N, C-alpha and C positions, 0 to 999 in steps of 0.2 A: 436705509443706507443704499441698498441695491437699486432702488428706484431713482436715486439721485445720480447714479453713475452714468456718465455720458460717453459713449464712443469707445473707450479703451479696449475692452475685451472683444466686443463685436467688431470693432474696427480692425483689430489685428486679425481676426478670423477671416474677414472678407478680403483683406489685403493678401493674406497667404494663399487663399484660393485663387485670387486674381493673378498672382504670379504664375501659377500652374497653367491657368487658362490662356494667359498671354503668350506662353511658350508652346501651346498646343498646336498640333499640325493643322487642325481645322481653322483656327484663327489666322495662322500664318498663310495657309493656302488661300483663305478667303481674301486677304489683303492683296496677295500677289495676283490672284486670278482676276480681281477687279481693278488692278492697277491703282490701288489706294496707297497712300504714303506710309510705308513701313516705319519711317522715322517717328511717326506719331505713336506707334506701338512701343518703340524703344523709349521715347520720352515719357510715356505713361508709366512704363516699368520703373524708370529712374525716379519719377516723382512719387510713386507709391512706396518705393524703398525709403525715400527721404522722409515721407510722412510717417511711415511705420516706425522709423528709428526714433521719432519723437513721441510716439503714442504712450509708451509706458510712463515717461516723465510727466506728460500732460495729465494722465489718469490720476497720478498722485497729487498733482498741484491744483486740480480743478476744485477741490473742496475748500481751499483757502483763497482762490483767485477766480472771481467770476468771469474775468476776461479769458482765462484758459478754458473754463467750462464752455464759454461761447465758441471759442476756437475749435474745441473738440466736436461740438455739435455741427459746426460748419464743415469740418473735415469729414464727419460721418456722412453728411448729405452728399458731399462730392464723391466719396468712395462708393456710395450707393448708386450714384449716377453712372460711375464707371462700371459697376457690376451690371446695371441695367443695359448698358451698351454691349457688354459681353453676352448677356442673355439674348439680345436682339440678333447678334451675330450667330449664335447657336441656332436660334429659331430660323433665321434666313438660310443658313447652311442646310438645315434639315429640310426646309421647304424645297430648296433646289435639288436635293437628293431625291425627294419624293417625285418631283416633276421629271427628273431624269429617268428614274425607274419606270415611270408611267409612259415614257416615250416609246414610239413604235419602231424606230429605226434600230437596226442591230449594231449599235455602237456601244462602247464601254460607258459605264456610268461616269467615270472620271472625265471622259471626253465631253459628254453631254453637259455635265455640270460646268466644266470649263467654258464651253460655248455660252452657256447661260450667263456665267460670270462676266464674260467678255463683252456683253452688250454695252454699247457706247454710253448709253445713259441709263441710270437707275436713280429714281427719287430716293431710294434707300441709301445709295452711296452718298449722295449729297447730304442727306440728313445725318448719316453716320459721321461723315467728315466734319460737319459743322458742330455736332454735339461733342465729338471727341476733342476738338480744339477748345470748346467751351469748358469741358472738364479739366483739361490741361491748364487752362488759364486760371481756373479756380484753385487747383492744387499748387501751382507755382506761386500764386499770391499768398496762400496759407503757409507754404513752406518758408517764405520770406519773413513771416511774423515771428519765427523762433527767437530771434535776438531780442525783440521788444518784449516778448513774454518770458524770456529767460529759460527757454526750454533746451534741454540737453539731449544729445543723441545717445542712444543706448546700443551697445553691441550685444550680439547673441552668440552663445555657444551652441553648436548643433552638430550632430553626427549623422551623416547620410550613409547610403549603402557603400559609397566608394571609400569611406573611412572606417566603416564598421568592421571591415576585415582586419583593421589594425588593432582592434581591441577584442579581447575575449570577454565573456559575460561579467567576470569579476571586475575587470578593468573599467568596463562601462558603468558598473555599479558604483565605483569609487569616484566617478566624475561628478563634479558639482555643476550640473547643467542649468543654464538660464535660457529662457525664451522658448526656442523651438527645437524639437527633436524628431527626426524621421528615421525609423528602423525598417529596412527593407530585407527581402529574401528570408522572411521568418520561417519558411518551410525547411530551412537548413538547421533549425534547432532540433536536435535529436532527442534531447531530454528536457522535459518541461521545467525541471528545476533550474535549468540554465536561465530561463526567463525570470525566475523568481530572484536570482541573485543580482539581476540588473537594478533592483531596488527602485523602480520607478515610483513606487508609492511614497518614498521618502524625498523625492526631488520636488520640493515645495515651490521652487522658482520656475518650474516648467509650465509654460503657458499653452503651448501647442504641441500635440503629439500625433504623429502619423504612423500607423502600423500597417505594413504591406507585405503580403505574400506574393510570390511570383504568380502572374495570372495563368501561366501554363503548367503550374505544378500539379502533379498527380496526387489526388487525395488518397491516402492509404489508411488513415486513422482519425476519424472526426473527433473522437474523444480526446486524443492527444492535442489536436489543434485547439479545442476548447480549453484544455488545461493550460496550454501555452498562453492563450489570450487571458485566461483567468489570472495567471501569474504576472502579467504585464499591467496590472492595475496601477493607474497613475495616482497622484495625490489629489486631495479634494479641491486643490486650487486650480486644477486644469480648466481651461476655458474653451479650447478647441480640440476636437478629436476626429480623426479620420481612420476608418478601418477598410482596407481594400483587399479583395480576393481571399478573404477568410473562408476556410473550408469546413468549419463546424456546422452542425445543424441547428444550434441555438447559441445565443450569446450568454456569457456569464452575467451574474446578477449586477456586478459593479457598473455595467453599461447603463442600467436604467434605474437602479435604486438610489438612495440618498448618498451614495459614495461620491457623486460629482455634483455638489450643490451649486457650483459656479459655472457649469458647462453652458455655453451660449451657442455653440456651433457644433453640429454633428453631421458627418457624412458617412453613410454605409454604402460601399460600392462593390459590385460584382461578388457579393457573398452568395453564391449561387445555390448553396445547399440549405440555406435558412428556409424553413417551412412556415414559420409563424413569426411575425414581428413582435418584439418584446414591448412591454408597456412603457413606451417612450413618453407618453403623456404625463408620467410622474416627474419628468425632468422640469422642475419649476422655473428654472432660469433660461431654458432653451429658447433662443430666438430664431434660429435657422436650422432646418432639417432637410437634408438631401438624401434621397433613397434611390439608388441607381443600380440597375441590372441584377435585382434579386429574383432570379428566374423561378425559384421555388414557391414564391408567394402567389396564391390563387385568390385568397380572400383577406380583407382587412376588416376586423370587427372589434368587439368590445375589448379584446386582449390588448389592442394597440393603445387604448386610452388609460387603462389601469385603474383598479380599485373601484370605489363607489364615489370618488370625488366628482362633484357636479360640474367641475370646470377643468377639464384636462387641457394640457398644453397652455397653461396660463399665460406664458410670455411669448409664445411662438408668433412670429411675424411673417416668416417666409417658409413655404413648404414646396418641395419639388420632388416629383416622381419622374424617372427617366428610364426608358428601355426595360419596362416590366412586362415581359413577353406573355406570361401566363395569368396575370392579374385580371380578375373578372368582377369581383364585388367589393364595394366600399361602403361599409356601414359606419354611421357617425352618431355619436351621442349628441343630443340636442344642445347642450351647453359647452361643447368642445370648441376650441379655437376662438376664444373671445377676442383676441387681438390680432388674428391672422389678417394680413394685408395683401399678400401676394401668393398666388397658387399657380404652379406650372405643372402640367401633365403632358408628357411627351413620349411618343412611341409606346403606348400601352394599347395594343391592338384588340384586346379582348375585354377591356373595361367597359361596363354597361352604363354607369351613371356616376354623378358626383353627389356629395352631401348637399343637404338643403340648409338654408338660413346662414349662408356665409356672407359676411359684409366685407367684401374684398375691395381693394383699390386696383389690383392688377390680376387679370386672369389670362393665362396662355394655355391653349390646348392644341396639340399637334399630333397628327397621325394616330388618332384613336378611332378606328374605322367603324365601330358599332356603338360608340358613345352617344347617348341622347342627353339633352339638358332640359330640365323643367324650368318653369318660370321662377321657382323657388330656389334654384341653385345659385343665383346671383342677385345682388341687390342693385338695381339700376341707379339708386340714389347715391351710391358710394363709389362705383367703378370709375376709374380714370383711364385705364388701358384694357382693351379687350382684343385678343388675337386668337382666331380659330382657323386652323389649317388642316385640310384632309380629314375632316370628320363629316362624312357625307350624310349621316343621319341627324346631324345637329341643326336645330332651328333656334336662332337667337330671338328672344322676345323683342319685338319692335315697339318700344314705348319710350317715354321721356328719360333720357340719360343726362342729367343736369351737369355732371362733372366730367363726362367722358371726353378725353383729349385725343386718344389714338384708337383707331378701330381697323382691324384687318379681318375680313372674312374671305377665306380661300377654299372653296368647295363647301357644299352644303347649303343651308338656307333656301331650299327649293321653293318654299312658299313665297319668297320675297319677289314681288313684281315692281314695286315702287319704293325707292329709298327716300324717306322724308327728312331732309336736312334740318328742318325746324325742330325735330325731336332731339337734336344733338347740338345745342347752342354753343358748347365750348370745344367742339371737335376741331383739331388742328391737322390731323393726318387721317385720311380715309382711303382704304384700299378694298375694293370689291372685285374678287377674282373667282371665276368658275361658278358664278351664281347663275345657273342655266336658265332661270325664268325672269331674271331682272330685266325690266324694260326701260325704266326711266329714273332719273333723279329729280326730285321736286323740292320746291321751297316757296314760301310766300313772303318771307322777310329776308333782308340782307343778312348774310352770314359774316360776322365780324372776326372770326378766329381761324377759319379754314386756310391752311397753307399749301397742302399737297392733296391732290385728288388723282387716284389711279382706278381705272375700270379696265379689267383685263379678262379676256376669254369669257365674256358674257354674251353668248351668241344672239340673244333676243334684245339686247340693249339697243334702243333706237332714238332716245331723245333726252335733252336737257330741259330745264324750265323754259316755257314758251317765250317768256320775255327776256331770256338770257340768264346767265348764272351770275348773280350779284354777290361777289366775294372779294372785297377790296384788298385783302391781304393774301390772296391766293398767289403762290409763287410758281407752282408746277402743276401741269395737267399731263397725264399719260393715259392714252386710250389704245388698247391693243385687242385685236380679234373681235371687234364689234361689227359683224357682217351686215347688220341691219341699220347701222347708223348712217344717216345721210348728210346731216348738217352738224357743224361744230356750234358751240354756244354763240348766240347772237350778242352783238354789241361788246365784243371782248375789249375793244380799245378803251371804252369808258367804264365798263363794269369790272374789268380785271386790270387795274392800273399797275399792280405789283407783279404781274406775270413775267417770269424770266425763262421758264422752261415749258416747251410745248412739244409733245411727242405723240404722233398719230401713226400707228403701225397696224397693218392688216385690217384696214377699214375701207374696203374697195369702193363703197358708194360715196365716200367723202371726196369730192373733186375740187373744191374751192374753199377759200377763206371768206366767210361772209363779213361784210362791213369793214373790209380792210384787215390790217395785221397789227396786233398790239405792239406799240412802239418800243417797249422795254425788253422784249424777248431776246435772249442771248443764245439759247441752246434749243435746237430743233432737230427732231428725228422724224423722217417721213418714209413711206414705202409705196407711195403712189406717184407715178410719173406726172400725172395731171396735177396733183397737188404740188409737186415740185415746180412745175411750170407756172402754176398759179402764184406760188411764192415769189418766183423770179419777177413776175409782172407787177406785183403790188409793193415790193420793197422800194423804199426811197433811199436817197443818198445818205440820210441821217440815221439809217437803221443801226441798232445796237447788236445785230446778230453776229456772234463770234464763232459758233460751232454748229455744223450741220452734219447729221448722220443720215445716210441713204441706205435703206435696208430692203431686201427682197424685191428688187425691181428687175423685171424680166426684159432686159435689153442687152444687145451686144456692144453698143456704144451710146453714150448719152448724146442727145440731139444738140445742135448748136444753139438753139433758142433757149436752152437752160443755162442761164448765166449766173455766175456766183458774184455776190456783192463784194466790193473791195474791203468791207469791214471784216470779212470772214478770215479767221486765222487757223481754224481746225476743221478738217474734213475727214469723215469716216464713211467707208463703203463696205457694207457687210452683207453676206448671204445673197450674192448676186451670181448664181451659177453659170449664167450665159454671157456674162460680161467678158469681152475680149480686149477692148482698147480703153485707154484713159485719156482721150482727146477732150478734156473737160476744161472749159475756159475759166480763167481766173486763178489757176493754181499757183501762179507766181506770187500771190499775196499770202500764201499759207505758211505757217510755221510748223504745223503738225498734220501728218497724213497717216491714216490707219486703213488697212485693207485686210478684211477678214472673210474667209470662206468664199473666195471667188476663184474656183479651181481652173477656169479657162482663161483667166487674165494672163496675157502673154508677155506684156512689156509695160514698163513705166512710161510716163510722158517724157518729152525731151528734157535734157539736162537743164535748159534755161528755165523751164517751168518749176524746177525743184531747187533752185539756187538758194532760196530763203528757208527751206525746210530744215528744221533743227531736230525734229522727232519723226521717225518713220517706223511703223509697226506693220509687219506682214505676217499673217497667220492663216493657215489653211489655203494657201495659194501655191501649189506645188511648182508651177511653171516659173513664177516669179522667184520662188526660193532658189530654184536651180540657176536662174540668171543673175541673182543679186548676192548670193551668199559668200562668194569668194572672188578674188581678183580676176579669175579666168572668166567669170560670168559676163555676158555681153552688156548687162546693165550696171555692172559694178561701178563704172566711172560716174554714173548718175547719183549714186548713193554714198560714195566713199567719203564725202565731206560731212555727212550727217552725224551730229554728236550722239544722239540717242537712237540707235539702230537696233531693232529687234526683228529677226527673221526666223520663223520656226514653222 
């Protein structure tokens, strides 16, 4: 029976977690910092609520209606796609934090991260925007099917911290709760028997339970906290459980024994006094396990898997460890995790290694400074996504990865001098960053899947394939900080017919575009005045170029020979500390102008040049801010008509 169940329990679990993550400061700041469309987040939240309200009814009807079962399966895949996007935002946010902390300038981390976010172009931004719209389209289509499938919306009774104060323990015990329940501020329970009279064990319609202590509460009696949690045991029908900021040194038995046979999702967060993980491998239905901020854990061994069962974690598909500051060792039973597909290990600075013989589809490792990976830790024949960031001792085995679609290596892999594209035939997204010995990308055959290529801060990188990069579906190239690179790929016009984004930053020896300019490119970022001049010379009247970003150019005023094409609608000028004037031809055709970190820029162009501007952003330009921010400023009349005006 359990094997036939599609979606319902696990779907509800992921949707509930997604609600929290969508509202988190990290996600909201990420969208605002990168000027992504926050309406997409709002719409995703609405669609997830709509889908979640149908899940319970669909779960019941799937057994007698194969169309409902197929609908649930499609919904599960779409919700997993949404969860993957949130995972990527978390990963990217952490990556930017690490880069900010590694910076040498005495600025605040927030300021540095903000500057990084405000880069005019990011392949990640475009990929995220596209995939988010795709997920929304799927969810909207599936939500519209409720009438044809006869699905009814279910309402949920829940009690959060804001309403909990209205009930004493006995009143809460008498409530016939359905769906989800969150109980917060549990440190305020003075007598553990008050938890018992809540009668959670008898609430058989409760699907999701969140138990939260205040993260700042002062621990005075670990035994009492354990007894409180012991008395909050839910019914055997519970499917999703979250325990946050618990102050006991161990969990009660009901968390891991057969008391919760239907549990599919478990999150243990900031339980800082736990010294040893319980035998969670005994949870036979568990599909997702997230362990976050358990500072007391130094080693994970046999106790984690439980008993003599040769196959622990029989159903587990997703496993995440985050912010485990003291964790050093991870021992693994050979037959454990038979169904594990996704493993994420983030901010575990003392962890030394991973288990072997894991047949994963997705592996993400971030900020694990002493972690090493052996060739047996991953199965190249099954991996679809591989991301490794800030793990300097990690070397990824370079062999054939037949199914790999996304690969990001940021720091580490010092042995890598040549990246052979032929070993990765299905690769769609490739990012190589801070690979200090990488010299070239090679291939002998046309690559039919690659869409985005980023090479960043690889100081030895010097060449592409000698006859050009043959990738007919490649849409974006971004090269940053390649001091030794002299030439861009040859024959881009013919070998890269789908290219729309081209960004060459901090590559001082690249001075011209070989063999002309790809005709379909719409978005360009450059930091070389010679390359900008070369672009002006080779563009024809039929160019598709819409957006140009000029970064880190050491001039006081752009020379007259640098002409902007009439097709251009968006111009960004960033990080030009000596720029004083904006006498740049062709501004009258623009609809969007962005000026970031140009501290000596004293005035805007004449009003006539800005008459069609509908969006102006000025950030990190103190003189312009003074002149433009209020009606008394001398340039206020130039910008007063602009609809979208941001000056900060």
